[in-house]
C-alpha positions as CSV (number, residue, x, y, z in Angstrom):
1,X,19.3,-156.7,146.5
2,X,16.0,-155.6,148.1
3,X,15.5,-157.1,151.5
4,X,12.4,-159.3,152.1
5,X,9.4,-158.0,153.9
6,X,9.3,-159.1,157.5
7,X,6.0,-159.1,159.4
8,X,6.5,-158.2,163.1
9,X,3.6,-159.5,165.1
10,X,2.9,-157.8,168.4
11,X,0.1,-159.1,170.7
12,X,-1.1,-156.4,173.1
13,X,-3.3,-156.5,176.2
14,X,-3.5,-153.9,178.9
15,X,0.2,-152.9,178.8
16,X,0.0,-149.1,178.3
17,X,2.9,-148.5,180.6
18,X,5.3,-150.6,178.4
19,X,3.9,-150.3,174.9
20,X,5.5,-147.1,173.6
21,X,9.0,-148.5,174.4
22,X,8.2,-151.7,172.6
23,X,6.8,-150.1,169.5
24,X,9.6,-147.5,169.4
25,X,12.2,-150.3,169.4
26,X,10.5,-151.8,166.4
27,X,10.0,-148.7,164.2
28,X,13.7,-147.8,164.9
29,X,15.1,-151.1,163.6
30,X,18.1,-150.8,161.2
31,X,16.1,-153.3,159.1
32,X,13.5,-151.1,157.6
33,X,11.4,-153.3,155.3
34,X,8.9,-154.2,158.0
35,X,5.2,-154.7,158.3
36,X,4.4,-154.0,161.9
37,X,1.1,-155.7,163.0
38,X,-0.2,-154.5,166.4
39,X,-3.0,-156.7,167.7
40,X,-5.0,-155.0,170.4
41,X,-6.5,-158.0,172.1
42,X,-9.5,-156.3,173.8
43,X,-7.4,-154.0,176.0
44,X,-9.3,-152.1,178.7
45,X,-6.7,-149.5,179.2
46,X,-5.2,-147.0,176.8
47,X,-3.2,-149.6,174.8
48,X,-5.6,-149.5,171.8
49,X,-5.4,-145.7,171.5
50,X,-1.6,-145.8,171.8
51,X,-1.6,-148.3,168.8
52,X,-3.7,-146.0,166.7
53,X,-1.4,-143.0,167.5
54,X,1.6,-145.0,166.3
55,X,-0.3,-146.0,163.1
56,X,-0.6,-142.3,162.3
57,X,3.1,-141.8,162.7
58,X,4.4,-144.8,160.7
59,X,2.9,-146.1,157.5
60,X,4.3,-149.6,158.1
61,X,2.0,-150.1,161.1
62,X,-1.3,-152.0,160.9
63,X,-3.6,-152.1,163.9
64,X,-6.1,-154.8,164.6
65,X,-8.6,-154.3,167.4
66,X,-10.3,-157.5,168.5
67,X,-12.2,-159.1,171.4
68,X,-9.9,-160.6,174.0
69,X,-8.9,-164.1,173.0
70,X,-5.5,-164.5,174.7
71,X,-1.9,-164.5,173.5
72,X,-2.2,-167.5,171.1
73,X,-5.3,-166.2,169.5
74,X,-3.7,-162.7,168.9
75,X,-0.6,-164.3,167.4
76,X,-2.8,-166.5,165.1
77,X,-4.7,-163.4,164.0
78,X,-1.4,-161.6,163.3
79,X,-0.1,-164.5,161.1
80,X,-3.4,-164.6,159.2
81,X,-3.2,-160.9,158.4
82,X,0.5,-160.8,157.6
83,X,1.8,-160.3,154.1
84,X,5.6,-160.9,154.7
85,X,7.3,-164.1,153.9
86,X,9.2,-163.9,157.2
87,X,7.6,-163.6,160.7
88,X,9.0,-162.1,163.9
89,X,7.1,-162.2,167.2
90,X,7.6,-159.7,170.0
91,X,5.3,-159.4,173.1
92,X,4.0,-155.9,173.6
93,X,5.6,-155.4,177.0
94,X,9.1,-156.4,175.8
95,X,11.6,-154.5,173.5
96,X,14.5,-155.2,171.2
97,X,17.9,-153.8,170.2
98,X,17.9,-151.6,167.0
99,X,19.8,-154.2,164.9
100,X,18.5,-157.5,166.1
101,X,16.2,-158.2,163.1
102,X,19.1,-157.2,160.8
103,X,21.4,-159.7,162.5
104,X,18.9,-162.5,162.4
105,X,18.0,-161.9,158.8
106,X,21.7,-161.9,157.8
107,X,22.1,-165.3,159.5
108,X,19.0,-166.6,157.8
109,X,20.3,-165.6,154.4
110,X,24.0,-166.5,154.9
111,X,23.1,-170.0,156.2
112,X,20.1,-170.6,153.9
113,X,17.8,-171.6,156.8
114,X,14.1,-171.3,157.5
115,X,14.6,-170.3,161.1
116,X,17.2,-167.9,162.7
117,X,17.2,-167.5,166.4
118,X,19.1,-165.6,169.1
119,X,19.3,-165.3,172.9
120,X,17.4,-163.0,175.2
121,X,17.9,-160.7,178.1
122,X,15.7,-161.4,181.1
123,X,14.8,-158.1,182.8
124,X,13.3,-158.0,186.3
125,X,13.0,-154.6,187.8
126,X,16.5,-153.1,187.4
127,X,18.4,-156.4,187.0
128,X,19.2,-158.0,183.6
129,X,20.5,-161.5,182.9
130,X,21.6,-162.5,179.4
131,X,20.6,-166.0,178.3
132,X,21.5,-168.3,175.4
133,X,23.7,-166.1,173.3
134,X,27.2,-167.8,173.6
135,X,27.9,-168.7,170.0
136,X,26.9,-168.8,166.3
137,X,26.0,-172.2,164.9
138,X,23.9,-174.1,162.4
139,X,22.2,-177.3,163.4
140,X,19.6,-179.7,162.1
141,X,16.1,-180.2,163.6
142,X,17.2,-183.1,165.8
143,X,20.1,-181.2,167.3
144,X,18.0,-178.1,168.0
145,X,15.4,-180.3,169.8
146,X,18.2,-181.8,171.9
147,X,19.3,-178.3,172.8
148,X,15.8,-177.4,173.8
149,X,15.5,-180.5,176.0
150,X,18.8,-179.7,177.8
151,X,18.0,-176.0,178.2
152,X,20.6,-174.6,175.8
153,X,18.1,-172.4,173.8
154,X,15.2,-170.2,174.6
155,X,11.8,-172.0,174.5
156,X,10.0,-169.0,173.3
157,X,9.0,-168.0,169.8
158,X,10.2,-164.4,170.5
159,X,13.5,-163.3,169.0
160,X,13.3,-165.8,166.2
161,X,12.8,-165.2,162.4
162,X,10.5,-167.9,160.9
163,X,9.8,-168.4,157.2
164,X,6.0,-168.0,157.1
165,X,5.6,-171.2,155.2
166,X,6.3,-173.1,158.4
167,X,3.0,-172.0,159.8
168,X,0.9,-173.3,156.9
169,X,-0.5,-176.1,159.1
170,X,0.5,-174.9,162.6
171,X,-1.3,-172.6,164.9
172,X,-0.7,-171.5,168.5
173,X,-3.1,-173.4,170.9
174,X,-5.8,-171.0,172.0
175,X,-7.0,-170.9,175.6
176,X,-3.9,-172.3,177.2
177,X,-0.6,-171.0,178.5
178,X,2.9,-172.4,177.7
179,X,1.9,-172.1,174.0
180,X,5.5,-171.6,172.9
181,X,6.5,-175.0,174.1
182,X,3.6,-176.6,172.3
183,X,4.4,-174.9,169.1
184,X,8.2,-174.6,168.8
185,X,9.0,-178.3,168.5
186,X,6.6,-178.6,165.5
187,X,8.3,-175.7,163.7
188,X,11.8,-177.1,164.4
189,X,10.7,-180.4,162.9
190,X,9.5,-178.9,159.7
191,X,12.9,-177.6,158.6
192,X,16.2,-179.2,157.8
193,X,18.4,-176.7,159.6
194,X,18.3,-173.8,162.0
195,X,20.8,-171.0,162.6
196,X,21.6,-169.4,165.9
197,X,23.4,-166.1,166.5
198,X,25.5,-165.1,169.5
199,X,23.4,-162.0,170.2
200,X,20.7,-161.5,172.8
201,X,18.9,-158.4,171.5
202,X,15.5,-159.2,172.9
203,X,14.6,-157.9,176.3
204,X,12.0,-160.1,178.1
205,X,10.5,-157.9,180.7
206,X,9.1,-159.8,183.7
207,X,6.5,-157.8,185.5
208,X,3.8,-158.2,188.1
209,X,0.7,-159.4,186.4
210,X,2.4,-161.0,183.4
211,X,1.6,-164.6,182.6
212,X,5.0,-165.8,184.0
213,X,4.2,-164.1,187.4
214,X,0.6,-165.2,187.9
215,X,-0.5,-167.4,190.8
216,X,-0.5,-171.1,190.0
217,X,-3.8,-172.3,188.5
218,X,-5.0,-175.3,186.7
219,X,-3.9,-173.7,183.4
220,X,-0.3,-174.3,184.3
221,X,-0.8,-178.0,184.1
222,X,-0.8,-177.6,180.3
223,X,3.0,-177.4,180.6
224,X,3.0,-181.1,181.6
225,X,0.5,-181.9,178.9
226,X,2.7,-180.3,176.2
227,X,5.9,-181.9,177.4
228,X,4.3,-185.3,177.5
229,X,3.0,-184.7,174.0
230,X,6.6,-183.8,172.9
231,X,7.9,-187.0,174.6
232,X,5.4,-189.1,172.6
233,X,6.4,-187.2,169.4
234,X,10.1,-188.0,170.1
235,X,9.4,-191.6,170.7
236,X,7.9,-191.8,167.2
237,X,10.4,-189.7,165.3
238,X,13.6,-189.2,167.2
239,X,14.2,-192.2,169.4
240,X,17.8,-191.2,170.0
241,X,16.4,-188.2,172.0
242,X,14.0,-190.2,174.3
243,X,16.2,-189.9,177.4
244,X,16.7,-186.1,176.9
245,X,12.9,-185.7,176.4
246,X,12.1,-187.8,179.5
247,X,14.3,-185.5,181.6
248,X,12.6,-182.4,180.0
249,X,9.2,-183.9,181.0
250,X,9.9,-185.1,184.5
251,X,11.2,-181.8,186.0
252,X,7.9,-179.9,185.6
253,X,5.9,-183.0,186.5
254,X,7.7,-183.2,189.8
255,X,7.1,-179.5,190.4
256,X,3.5,-179.6,189.6
257,X,2.8,-182.6,191.9
258,X,4.3,-180.7,194.8
259,X,2.4,-177.5,193.9
260,X,-0.9,-179.3,193.5
261,X,-0.6,-180.9,196.9
262,X,0.3,-177.6,198.5
263,X,-2.6,-175.8,196.8
264,X,-5.0,-178.7,197.7
265,X,-5.9,-179.4,194.1
266,X,-6.7,-183.0,194.7
267,X,-8.1,-183.9,191.2
268,X,-5.0,-182.5,189.5
269,X,-2.7,-183.9,192.1
270,X,-4.0,-187.5,191.5
271,X,-3.8,-187.0,187.8
272,X,-0.1,-185.9,188.0
273,X,0.7,-188.7,190.4
274,X,-0.7,-191.3,188.1
275,X,1.5,-189.9,185.3
276,X,4.6,-190.1,187.5
277,X,3.8,-193.7,188.5
278,X,3.5,-194.6,184.8
279,X,6.9,-193.0,183.9
280,X,8.8,-193.8,187.1
281,X,10.4,-197.1,185.9
282,X,11.7,-195.3,182.8
283,X,13.1,-192.4,184.9
284,X,15.1,-194.9,187.0
285,X,16.7,-196.5,183.9
286,X,17.4,-193.1,182.2
287,X,21.2,-192.6,182.0
288,X,20.8,-188.8,181.3
289,X,19.0,-188.2,184.6
290,X,21.4,-187.5,187.5
291,X,21.0,-189.4,190.7
292,X,19.8,-186.4,192.7
293,X,16.9,-186.0,190.4
294,X,16.1,-189.7,190.5
295,X,16.1,-189.6,194.3
296,X,13.8,-186.5,194.3
297,X,11.4,-188.3,191.8
298,X,11.4,-191.4,194.0
299,X,10.5,-189.3,197.0
300,X,7.7,-187.6,195.2
301,X,6.4,-190.9,193.8
302,X,6.3,-192.7,197.1
303,X,6.1,-190.1,199.8
304,X,4.5,-186.8,198.6
């Protein structure tokens, strides 16, 4: 049986140092029926030229050069230009094991799911830490959301196979960070079951200058915005998960209040404090939140 075409979407911006390793890891996949879409998001270094050189080497590669619009915009462009029925996202400064797409695809077929996901390896300088790859399982949308709230799965769209149909009315939010958190829960909700494999074949390279290592700015408050949005969604559709979603929401809220005060961001500080005041009674009653976190939240609410 012929394997389905999988579109691999790779957003790229000023990562010439890492790009060859990323693309090489894709073209050498044991799963060969790939459409590799390289989106040069207005790079100012040699990244665009590197993409063009790879296109000459491998006929599966498509290159899109566009004005800089950010990670979400690049991914949306990749989806719009994809022809595969299955999508796989990899950031241009990361890389993957040679058989990871094959493993994810086998799980997708064997379990008849619309989403197949695995763990990742966080790589910082010369140290690697494997995350979220302990077991194989198949769960429904409610259970995968619970796992997301209690930090048992990756909250990134990378190292996941998605049936493209899931994106028919979903796009990544442009102009903001933490776009994965804002998108994943919607995709999980659109399918009956999700499979997870016990393999971490995706190497998430944390580097100076990457989004995850930038100095705190107002953009980072979108993390609280998204998690409050998720909490309200859970209240409407999955009331059994409200306490888990509250805990998922309160941790970044606490952290951003402290950071906003430290950075003297008064407007943002007051906004976050008003949110904490609104949710504080619920946090105290939440049986899923440990006493230590409740005490910390109370301290931030009344003292910080």
